[in-house]
C-alpha positions as CSV (number, residue, x, y, z in Angstrom):
1,M,56.8,-206.3,-187.2
2,A,56.5,-208.8,-184.0
3,E,54.4,-211.1,-186.0
4,D,55.8,-214.2,-187.5
5,R,54.3,-213.8,-191.0
6,P,55.8,-215.9,-193.8
7,E,57.3,-212.6,-195.4
8,K,59.1,-211.9,-192.1
9,R,60.5,-215.5,-191.8
10,A,61.7,-215.5,-195.4
11,M,63.5,-212.1,-194.7
12,R,65.0,-213.6,-191.5
13,E,66.4,-216.4,-193.5
14,V,68.1,-214.1,-196.0
15,W,69.8,-211.9,-193.1
16,L,70.7,-214.8,-190.9
17,G,72.5,-216.3,-193.9
18,L,74.3,-213.0,-194.2
19,V,75.2,-212.7,-190.6
20,E,76.6,-216.4,-190.8
21,G,79.0,-215.4,-193.9
22,H,80.2,-212.4,-192.2
23,Q,81.1,-214.1,-188.9
24,I,84.8,-214.5,-189.7
25,A,85.4,-211.1,-191.2
26,A,83.6,-209.5,-188.2
27,E,86.0,-211.3,-185.8
28,R,89.0,-209.8,-187.6
29,S,87.9,-206.3,-187.5
30,N,86.7,-204.1,-184.8
31,V,83.3,-203.5,-185.9
32,P,80.2,-205.3,-184.6
33,L,78.8,-208.4,-186.8
34,L,75.2,-207.1,-186.4
35,L,73.3,-203.8,-185.9
36,A,69.7,-204.5,-185.6
37,L,66.2,-203.4,-184.4
38,P,65.0,-206.8,-182.6
39,G,62.0,-205.5,-180.9
40,A,61.2,-206.3,-177.2
41,E,60.7,-210.2,-178.1
42,G,64.3,-210.4,-179.4
43,R,63.1,-213.1,-182.0
44,D,66.1,-212.5,-184.0
45,I,68.6,-212.9,-181.2
46,D,67.0,-216.0,-180.4
47,L,67.7,-217.3,-183.9
48,L,71.1,-216.2,-183.7
49,V,71.5,-218.1,-180.6
50,E,69.9,-221.4,-182.2
51,R,72.2,-221.1,-185.2
52,G,75.2,-221.0,-183.0
53,V,76.4,-217.4,-183.7
54,I,75.7,-216.1,-180.2
55,T,76.5,-218.3,-177.1
56,L,74.5,-217.8,-174.0
57,T,75.7,-218.8,-170.3
58,E,73.6,-221.2,-168.2
59,T,72.3,-217.7,-166.8
60,G,71.0,-216.8,-170.2
61,A,73.3,-213.8,-170.5
62,I,75.4,-213.2,-173.7
63,A,78.7,-215.3,-173.3
64,E,81.8,-212.9,-172.6
65,D,83.3,-214.2,-176.1
66,D,80.3,-212.5,-177.8
67,F,80.1,-209.2,-176.2
68,G,80.2,-206.6,-179.0
69,K,78.9,-209.0,-181.7
70,I,75.6,-207.6,-182.0
71,V,74.3,-204.0,-181.3
72,A,70.5,-203.7,-180.6
73,V,69.0,-200.3,-181.1
74,E,65.3,-199.5,-179.7
75,S,63.9,-196.1,-179.0
76,S,60.9,-197.8,-176.9
77,D,61.4,-197.7,-173.2
78,D,59.7,-201.3,-172.8
79,A,61.8,-202.9,-175.6
80,Y,64.9,-201.6,-174.4
81,L,64.1,-202.9,-170.9
82,A,62.9,-206.2,-172.2
83,L,66.1,-207.0,-174.2
84,R,68.3,-205.9,-171.4
85,H,66.4,-208.4,-169.1
86,K,66.2,-211.2,-171.7
87,Y,69.8,-211.1,-172.6
88,P,72.2,-209.6,-170.2
89,G,75.4,-208.2,-171.6
90,L,73.7,-207.4,-174.8
91,N,74.8,-204.1,-176.2
92,V,71.4,-202.3,-176.4
93,L,71.2,-198.6,-177.4
94,Q,68.1,-196.5,-176.3
95,Q,67.6,-194.4,-179.2
96,R,66.3,-194.2,-182.7
97,V,68.6,-195.3,-185.7
98,A,68.4,-191.6,-187.1
99,D,69.8,-190.4,-183.6
100,L,72.4,-193.1,-183.8
101,V,73.7,-191.6,-187.2
102,R,73.1,-188.1,-185.9
103,S,70.2,-187.3,-188.0
104,P,69.4,-187.5,-191.6
105,S,71.3,-184.4,-192.0
106,P,74.5,-184.6,-194.4
107,I,76.5,-182.2,-191.9
108,A,76.0,-184.3,-188.7
109,W,77.8,-187.6,-188.4
110,P,78.2,-190.3,-185.7
111,Q,81.2,-189.8,-183.1
112,G,83.2,-192.2,-181.0
113,E,81.9,-195.8,-180.7
114,H,78.7,-195.3,-182.8
115,I,80.7,-194.9,-186.0
116,Q,82.0,-198.5,-185.3
117,F,78.3,-199.5,-184.6
118,C,77.2,-198.0,-187.8
119,R,79.7,-199.9,-189.9
120,A,78.5,-203.2,-188.5
121,R,79.1,-206.0,-191.0
122,V,75.4,-206.7,-191.5
123,V,72.7,-203.7,-190.9
124,N,69.0,-205.1,-190.4
125,L,66.5,-202.3,-190.1
126,D,62.7,-202.7,-190.1
127,L,61.2,-199.8,-191.4
128,N,58.2,-199.4,-189.2
129,E,56.8,-196.4,-190.4
130,P,55.3,-194.8,-193.4
131,L,58.3,-193.7,-196.2
132,N,57.5,-190.2,-195.1
133,I,58.3,-187.4,-197.5
134,R,59.4,-183.8,-196.5
135,T,60.6,-180.5,-198.6
136,H,63.6,-179.0,-197.4
137,Q,64.8,-175.8,-199.3
138,G,62.6,-176.7,-202.1
139,Q,63.9,-180.4,-202.2
140,I,62.2,-183.5,-201.6
141,V,63.5,-185.5,-198.9
142,F,63.0,-188.9,-197.5
143,P,64.4,-189.0,-194.0
144,A,64.4,-192.8,-193.7
145,L,66.2,-193.2,-197.1
146,A,68.8,-190.3,-196.0
147,V,69.6,-192.5,-192.9
148,V,70.1,-195.5,-195.1
149,S,72.4,-193.4,-197.5
150,K,74.2,-192.2,-194.4
151,L,74.8,-195.9,-193.2
152,A,76.0,-196.8,-196.9
153,Q,78.6,-193.8,-196.7
154,L,80.0,-194.8,-193.5
155,H,80.3,-198.4,-194.8
156,A,82.2,-197.1,-197.7
157,R,84.8,-195.3,-195.9
158,D,88.4,-196.9,-195.6
159,P,88.6,-198.4,-192.1
């Protein structure tokens, strides 16, 4: 995912346009502008800085006015630490997205501020694993798609 392939660049342009289009609406609401898995390099955040969506201080930290605009999710210790070091002030959660939504299960839902994180105006998830299939009580289940479905249901709720 860290490679800068033409396909990856094209997708970055698509979601960057979405992020830019939702800036004003996000400022008027109590949800983040972006929930993303930026990786240890933080290329996606670099692009947001280049486009003026996020402002950095002289020390490279996220400007106070932009605290909470982005929620980064990284399960890797190395990626978590690299992002915290590169962008002080960035809201980085050290967990898997499935854990953020409290599992693919339809009976467990996020609590507290995690609800707002899951309702970010733009959700940019890189699927970096095979689309696994499982069976549960005789039904075919796609855990990754169950997580996406749960995020969609959280977005559909009346704020």
